[in-house]
C-alpha angles and dihedrals in degrees: 000000000000132000145150129235116244112164114211117244095010115155091217128186119245092266098041116136087225101064113110096212121075115281138172087273088073089061093054121091107277122233134185134207108230120214124181123197120202110233112174113192095234098039114029115178123252113265097239092047090053092049092050092046090053092050092049092045090059091050093047091053094046091052097041115116089232089063095049135074110334095349120141092252097039098095092048090050091049092048090049093050093044090062129040114315109245133173127184125194119204130176132232141175138180114349091002090060093046090053090049090050090054090062123086108275147092128271118212120195120200127168092336094315120117122202125174119203123198133198112270118280132195112277090247097031107075118155109258095244091055098039091060093056118101124248094197124071098055095127107138134171137207110238088209132017109273118253122256110280121260106262090214093061131063117267125210105211118207122213107261091207097061125081107212131171115242090255093054092045091049091056090048092049088052089053092050092050091050093051090049090051092051092049094059133087119244090257092052091048091052092050092048093047094047089051090056096255099284109202143138133220114208139157110251122237108255092242091054099047098079094049090049093053092048094052124092092261132123107274126188121218116190123232090224100237092137141016101347139053120272113267095024114153105236110164138020118196111217122188127237127235093247109024130042100359097209093152133274138234122222116241114252 
């Protein structure tokens, strides 16, 4: 599924990728960050594990030395971030997954879920072995309700009023993780990375969602390309007590 990041309430500069109105960024070449989730027919991953693997995969790529400075992925990452921020989640199994693993990228495993993230590619320039993978069919379930999130670690809260496929929600979780990363100091980023990017992705309680969106926290608004209406708030990134102190909202 594809979507753009648009944080609510951001006082963005004229060329920010997060402004909802047209900007010069729309004239730049558009790139997309590909993510592929492994969904074997007999053993699909749990939904929450897939969401958390996607969020960590984005963070691992953003902090990888190949994406920084003069790294081999750095120009592609800069081009991607200079335009609108897009992520697309596709699914693979069997030979499809093995072909995806052969391409330059990083695989993140979390709770039995496997997600591979690749350096950004032009919107119309996907590698053949990724372009042939399907976007639809990423409906996943949790066999049991997920545990309460670790209060020490950041939590990416999903909008309880939106019905999103797992693929769509994975892209949104990746957006929330990226906004959290950008909101931190270098020292906080280093601490979070060295800890292995502890985080949780959970659906917020309805009574807590409105306070979360009103707080001074990173909030994702979707561009509305698929599944949901443009401008919908999808994710709020709340900090943990120990890592990535982005701010917290008291429970009602």
